[in-house]
N, C-alpha and C positions, 0 to 999 in steps of 0.2 A: 696409861690412863685407866684408873679403876672404874668398875661398873657395878651398879646395884639394880636389883629387880624393881620394876615399876608397877604400881597398882592404880587403876582407875575404877571406881565403882559409882554408878549413878543409881540411887535409890528412888523408886517410883511407886505410884499407885499400881494396882494389878494390871499387868500387860497381857493381852491375849496371846495365846501360844504362837499364832501366825506372826504377830508383831515381833515376838522374841526371836523367832527363827530368822526373819529378814534382817533385823538389826545386828544380831550376832554374826550372821553371814557376811555382812558388809564391813564391820568394824576393823578387822585385821588389815584389810587392803587399804582402807582409808588411813589408818594409823601409819602403816608402812610408807605410804606416799608422803605424808606430812613429815615424817622423821627423815626421809631421804632428802626432801627439799630443805630441811633445816640442818642437815649434815650431823645428825646425832646417831651414833652407832647403837645397835641393839641386837638382841638375840631372838629366840623363838617367841612368838606371840600366841597367847592362849585366850580365846574368848570364853567367857563364863557368864552364866545368867540364870535367873529364875523369874517367875512372874513379877517379883518386886525389885529386881535389880538387873542392870546390865553392867558387865565388868570386863576389863582387859587386864591380864597379868602378863607382863613382858619381862623376859630374862635379860640380864646384862645390859641395862641402859647406861650409856656413858655419862660421866659427870660433867663433861664439857662437849661443846660442838667441836668438830674437826676444824683445824685452822684452814683458812682459804688463801690460796695463792693463785691469782688469775692475771694473765697477760691482757692488758687493754691496748688494742691497736688503734692508732690515730691516723692522721692524714699521710699521704705518700711523702717520702723524704724530699722529693723534688719540689713539693709545695711547702713543706714545713721548715726547710732549711735552705739557706742561700749557698752560694758557691764556697763560702769560707766556713761552712758548718755552723753558722749562727742561726738561731731560730728566727723565722719570719713571723709576721703577725698571726698567720694561721697556726704555727707551732706554739707560739705563746698563748694563743686562745685555747688550744687543746690542753696545755698545762694548767691554765687557769680554771678551765671547766672541770677538770679532774681533781683540782685542789692539791696539786703537787708542784714541787720546785722544778724548774727547767733542768737542774742537775740530775733529777730522777729519770729523765727521759733517755732512751737509747734507740739505736737503729736496729731493726730486725728485718731479716730477709724472708719473704713469703713467696708462694707460687706466683703472686701477682707483682712481685718486685719488692723494693725496699720501702719500709714504713717506719715512722717513729712510734714508740710504744713505751709503756712502763708496766711494772709488775705491781699489782695491787695486793697487798698482804692484809689479811683480816684475822685477828686472833679470835678463836672461838669463844663464845660466851658460856657461862656456867649453865648447866642443865636447869638449875633452879630458876634462871631467867627465861630460858627458852621453852621449857615444858608447859608452863601455863598457857602460852600462846597456842602451842600445838594442840593441847588437850581441849581447850575451849573451842578451837576450830573443829576438832573431831566431834565433839558433842553436838555442834550445830549441824554437822553433815550426816549424822546417823539417820538412815531412811526408815520410814514407816509407811504402812498402807494408807493410814490417815494420821494426821497430826492435829493437836489441839493447843489452844492457848488458855491460860487460866490467870486469875487475879488481875493485877494491873500491869503485868509484864508483857513483853512482845515476843518472848521465846515460844517457838512451836516445837512440840515434842509429842511422843506417842501417848504419854500420860503425865500428869503433874509430878514434879520432882520434889522429893522431901529431904534428901540428904545426898552429899557427895563425899566420897573418900578418895584421897589422892596421895599416895606415898611413893617416894623414891628411896628405896631402902627403908630406913626408919624415919625419914624426914617428911613432913607434910609439904606437898607442893602447893604454893599459894595461888590457887586458881579459883575463879568464881564462874558459876554457870546458872542461869535462870535465877539470879539473885541469891543463890545458895553458895556460901563459902565452903571450900573443901576443908575437911579435917580428917580425923582418924576414927570417928565414931560411926559405927554401922549398927544394923539391927538384925536380930536373929529371927527365928520362925515366928510368924504372926501369933500363933496360939500357944506354942510349946516353949518359946523363949523370946518373948516380945521386948525384953529390955534392950536399951542401947548399950553397946560395949565398944571398947577401943581396940583397934587392930594395931599391934606394936610395929610390925614390919610388913612389907609387901609379901615376903615369902611365907609369912605365917597366916595369910588370909584364908586360904582354903581350909586348913585344919581348924582355924578359929570358928569359921562358920559351921563346919560340920559338928563341932561341939555344941553349937547353938541350934541344932536340928535343921540346918540348911545345907543341902547338897548342891553346891553352886556349879559344879561341873556337870553339864547335861548328860554326858555319856555315863558318868558314874551313877547319876540319878536314874537314868533309864535302865541301866543294868540291874540296879537294886530293885526297881519296880518289876522288871521282867521276872526276876527270880521269885519275888513275892507272889506274883500272879501265877506262875507255874506251880509253886508249892501249894497255893490255895486251891487251884484246879485239881491237883492230885489228891488233896484231902477230900474233895467232893467225889472222887472216883472217876474223874474225867481228865480232859486236857483242854487247854485254851484254844479257842478258834483263832488261828493266826490272823493278825491284823496290824501290820507294821505302821499304817497311818495312825490308827487310834493309839497305839503305843507311843508314838512320837508326840501326838497331840496331848495326851494325858501327862507325859513327862514334862511338857511345857506349862502345865497348869498347877503344879505342886512344887513345894520346896523340899519336903521329905515325903515320899510316897507311902501311903498305908492302904491296904486292900481290905475292903468290906464285902463279905459274901452276901448274896441274896438269893431269893427263889421266887418262882411264880407257879401258878396252878398248872399241873401237867396236862390239863385239858386243852390248853392253848397250843400244845405241840401238834395239833392237827392242822394248824396254819402252815403255809409254806415256810420252809426254813429261811428263805431270803427275807420274808416279812418279819419274822421274829428277830433275826439278826439286825435288820435295818432299824427296827423300833428301838432296840437296845443301843446299837452303835451310833446311829445318826441323830437320834433324838435325846438319848440319855447318857451317851458315852459310857455305856456298860460293855463289859467283855462277855461274849457268849462262851459257854462251856459245852463241849461235846464229849460223847462217850469215847473212852479209850479203845474199847473193843465192843461195838454195839451188837446186841443180839439180833436186832431188827435193822437191816440196812436202810429201811425207809424212814426210821426215826433215829437220827444220829445226835440230836441236841439233847442235853440234859435240861430239866426245868430249873436251872440254876444260872447265876451270873456273878460277875465280879465288878466291883466299882472301886476306882482309885480315888482316894480322898487325901486331903492335906492335913489331916489331924487324926490322932489316935483316940481322941475323946469321944465317948458315947457311941461306939460302933453299933450297938443294938438299936438305938434310936434312929441312927442314919439308915440302917438296913430296913427298918420298919417303914420309914418314909419312902425309901426307894421302891420297896415292894408295892406300896400303894399306888405310886405314880406309874410304875410299869404295868400293873394290873389294868389300870384305866386305859393306858395306851394300847395294850394288846386287845382289850375289849373293843376299842374303836376300830382297830385293824380287822378284827373278826367281823364286825358289822359291815365294814366296807367290802370285804371279800364275799360275804353272804349276799349282799345286795348285787354285787357285780355278777355273781353266778346266775342271776335271774335273766340276764340278757346275753345272748351269744355274741362272740366277736364279730361274726358276719353281720349281725343285725346292727352293730354299732358303726359299721363302715361309713354310712351316710353322715354320721355326726362329725366326721373329720372335715367336712366342708364348712363347719362353723368354727374351726380352729385356724387362726392365722399362722401361716408359715413365715411369710414376709410380705408386707403390705403391697409391694410392687410385684411380687411373684405369686400372689394368690394364697390359697388355703393349703392346709396339710393334705386335704383331699385331692387338690390339684397336683400336689407333689407326688402323692401315692400313685395317681393314674400315670404320671410320667415314668415313675420308677418301675411300675409293673411292666411297661413295654420294654424298657431298657434292660431290666433283669431277665425277662424272657429271652431277649436277643443274646445276652451274655451267657445264659444257661445252655443255649444250643450251639455255641461256637465250637468249631473243631469237631463237629460230628457228635457232640455230646447230646444227651436227651434229658436235660434238666430244666429246659425252658418253662414247661408247664408248672412244675413244682416251684420254680423261682418266682413265677408270676403270682401264684397263690400266696407264697410267703410274703412277697412285696405288698400284696393287697391287705394282708393282716398285720404287717410289721409295726404299724404305728397306732393300731386300734386301741392298745391299752392306755394311750394318752388320754382317752375319754372315759376311763374307768375311775371309780371313786378312790380305789387304793393308790393308784399312781398320782391322782390329783393331790392326795395327802402326802405320799411318799414318792416324789419324782425320781429318786435314785433307783426305784424298782422298775423303771420302764424297760421293756424287753424281758426282764425276769418274769413279770406277771403275765405278759402276753403269752409267753411259752407255757406257763402254768395253766392258764385258762384254756389254751389251745389243746393241751394234752387231755385235760378234763373233758373237753368237748369232742374228742375223738379225731382231731386233726392229725394228718400223717406226721410221723416222727421228724422227717427231714424238714418239713414246713415249720413245725413247732420249734425245732432247734434253731432254724434260721431267724425266727422272730427275735430270739435273744441274741444270737451271734452276729446279726447284721450290725450291731453297735461296735463290734470288735474290729480292730484294736481301739481302745479308748485313749491310749497314749503310748509313749515309747516303752517298750518292754512288756506291754500287755500281750495276752495270747491272741491268736488269729482265728478266724472262722475255720471250722474243721471239715466242711463239706462244700462241694461245688455250688449247691443251692444257696447256702449261707453266704459264700463268697460273692456270688452273682448279685445278691440283694445288697450286700455291704458296699460293693463297688458302685452299683447303680445309684444308691442313695447318696454317696459322697460325690459322685460325678454330677448328679443333678444339682446339688447344693453349690458346687464349684461353678457350674455353667451359669446358674441363675445369678449368683453374686457377682461374678465377673461381667455378666451381661448387663447389669445395672450399675456398674462402676464401684461395687463394694470390694475393692482390691486391697490386700494387706499392704501396709506401708510401715517401713521401719519395724519397730517392735509392736506396733498396733495390729492386731488381727482378731477383732471382736467376734467374727464368725468361725474362728478356728479353721481357716481354709488351709493353712500350712499343715495342720494336723490331718485334715481330710486327705490332702494329696499324699502325705507320708503313709497314711493308712492304705491307700490304693497301691502305692509302691510296695509296701511290706506284704500285702496279700498276694500281689502278683509274684513276688520273688520267693516268698517262703510259704505261701498258702497253697490251696488246691487248684487255683485258677490263674492262668497267665492273662495279661492285659495287653491288648493292641491299642496303644495310647491314642494315636491320631484318629482311629475309627471310633473309639470310645468318646472322645471329646466332641467329635462331629455329631455323633448320635445324641449325646446329652444336650448339646446346644439346639439341635434340630427338633428335639422333643417339645420345646416351648412354643406356644402359639406365636404367630407373626405379630410383631409390634411390641412384644413384651421385652425382648432383649435388644441390644444394639445390633449392628451389622454382623451377620453370622461369621463371615471370614475373619473379621477383626477380633471377635470374641474368641474364636478358636485359636487364632494366632497368639493372643494374649495368654490364653490357658496353656498353650504349648510352651511358650517361653517360660511361664511360671513353673511348669513341671520340669523343664530342663534345668532350671535353677535349683529346684528341690532335689532332683536326681544328682546334680553336681554336689550339693551339700551332703546328701546321704552317702555317696561313695567317697567323697573327700575325707570323711571321717575314718575311712578304712584303707584308702589307697592314696598315693601321691596325686596332687591336683593335675599335673600335666598328663598323667596316664588317663585320668577320668575325662579330661577335655579331649584327648586324642580319640578315645572310644566314642564319646558323644558326637564328635565331628563325623565319624563314619556311620553312625547308627541312623536308620531310616525313620525313627520316630514311632515305630509300631511296637513290636514285642518287647516288653520290659525284661523278659527272661533272656532274650537275645542280647540285649545290652549287658546284662549281668554276665553272660557267657563271654562276651568280648573282654570285659574288664578283667575277669578272672584269668582268661587265657593270656592276655598281654602282661598281666602281673607275673604269671609263671614264666613267660618268655623272657621277662626282664631279668630273671635269675639265671638264665642260660649263658654260657660263656660267649656265644655268638651274638648276644644282644647288642653290645656296644658297636662292634664293627659294622653289623648289618644296619643298625639304625643310622649311623653316620652315612653309610652308603645310600640308604633310602632317602635321607635328607638331601644328599647331593643330587640324586636322580630326580627328585621332585623339583628342586630349585632350578636345575639345568633345563628340565623338560617342561617347565610351566608353559612356555610358548611353543611347544612342539607342534609341527604341522599335523593335520588330521591324517589318519590312515595307519596301516600296519607297516613295519619295517620290511624291506625287500632283502631276502637272504643273498641274492646275487650281488648286492652292493657291499657285503661285508668283506673287508680287505685284511683286517688284522686277526690273528689267531685268537686273541683275547675276546674280541667282540663276537666272533663265531662261537666260542665256547660259552659265553654268556647267553647268546641267543638260543643255542641248543639246550642249555640247562633250563632256561625259562620256557621254551617250547614244550619240553618234556614235563614241565611242572604246571603249566597254565591251566590245563583242563582239570587236573586234580584239585588245584587251589580253588577254581571257580565252583567245583562241586562241593568242596569242604565248606566254603563260605555260604553257599546257598542252603546247606543243611545245618549251619551254625556250629560246625566242628572246627572251631578256631584253634584249639590246641593242635589238632592234626595238621591244619594249614601252616601254622607257625613252625611246627617241628619239621615239616617238609621244606619250608623256606630256609631254616637254619642248616638243614642237611645238604640241600642241593644248590643253594645260591651263594653261600658265604664266599667260598673260594673263587668262583667265576666273577662275582661282582667286584671283589677286592682286586683281582687281577686286571679287570677291565679298567678300573680307575687308575691303576698303577701304570698301565701300558698304552692306553688309548687316549688320544687327545680328541675330544668331542667337537669343539668349535673350530674345525678346519675351514679353510677358505672354500673348498669344493662344496657347493650348495647341496648336491645330491648326497654326498657322504655325510655331511653335517646333519641334514634333515633325517637321513636314515638312522643315524645314531640317536638323534633326539627321539625319533619314533620308538626305538627299542627301549630307551629309558622311560619314555612316557608310558609304554605298555606295562612295564614293571611297576612304575609308581602307581598307576591306576589300580592294578591288581592288589597290591599290598595295602593301598589306601582304603580299599573296600573292607579291610579288617579293622584298621585304626589309622589315624592320621599320624604316621610315624615321624613326619616332619615337625610335629609339635612336641615330641618327646625329648626329654633331656637325656644326656649321655654322661 
């Protein structure tokens, strides 16, 4: 069966970059599912797109469906046939219902007995018949953040559709979507090649659009843009301030990228770097340029910027307009900063009482007072002396929310708090914590660098989690409007990789207890719900790195306190799993656990040991028990498991080979059960080995 490439292009009005990313991310899987259901073979799927078009280019799409041969099983033979092998009314009814002759029926043997059946054969249809159905369904299923309807039609899509190209090889696929018939006519760049032109074959699509100034492959477009930005920054004597998000966004806003340089008055460089970059990045989508080798480390930005545009026409006019807009934006920012400097951060603290945190949980001022106490407690844990600094940092951490600059540029919260704090002579660790308590903002983000920052970051998140859970704002499914999963993951990451451990049960109890009576639900119920939530987040966190059974085994043995202790358990058991003794010992521990589940209380009596194998096991365990308990108490799980592998493997294997535990003699049986129970309890304190696979 020969195969041809397939092209689908949906031409639209300008799509936002975020719409483009979501749609192109979903289209390959949607298409693959539809093709599989339709039994049409195909090769690699390549999503393509620009703001004016969404496209799929698929290699090797078959010219026909695969033929179908399926066995349809009917009623049991004893019901469908009489003793002479003739069809009964039930058998005739089955044949009639399936539209087949009685001669087409046969008897098949299944696990449940003999049944009548027939083989339904279906010849695959031509791709030209099947593809319109598939592609029209695909178009209907493409997801967008928001969809719209236009004209008199009832189709919902990200933006109105102006043309559709659909080719299988060089033949037009006769499909219609949103009242637009597919053809081979597409359009080039809006400004540089606006004419409609025809695509001869699916395979010629990418090259044809490139000639029309459209780089339809987003990775090619992005690479071209990055090279142009780097070259332009180098011409300015600097280098681009790295910004992967802005690169991706701008690549989704153009069909052929062109870079227009611009400049601003150097006097604005006395503004905080983060303010200048934010004004350019978040409000204008300009790229900042920094000195390649700055003479003054305090001034690293150049008074220059780069703007990615969709046309090469009139760059001087574009730059002049850009400069004017940026100058006004920076002047506004300077005004806000100058006004903010007139009032100290400390003097602004009372204004937080006027900012709502959550209507049932009170103001941001209420939250800050709770976080101050919790951060102070965390800062002094383990004999540390960071509580006072953590309390000061927590008191000032949210104050920049009531500054003019953060009111205009919310993305600068934390950054501006640190800037003003340093200007006002606040201690370095406190100033740093004002910014760092927001870290990590997401997966892969950096963590707080000091115990003070970590204490405030953990306290802030714990307070939010306690409050939301206490009033029933719990994440459900994919809905998590208060980013509680991210808050929990932030606490986990800070504890495991940052400067401060977290004792989870104590933290959650303190966070819930910090709320006044009557604000939250029953304290025990809220803490229990939070604990279950954290255990689920820990399972998800570790299951991405280790087998699920290993994670569950360690969670089962963990006391719910030190997160670093849990991490040590998981790592040690993972390393133990690589040892040659793992399998036989785990099997033995499972047997010991299962046999001794109902073991009577007490320790085994050495005087009752009759068999040499049970004496050997008891002696080995007695010599090991104290060391194991000590290793477990100090979290030295690698040492404990190494000792278990070294001392117990031989004796416990021999015990199960030579000793029958469930003897009739009650004293002997109970004594052997107590021995196995002691071993099971000791190793279960490390991990629930009975839950591990072998």
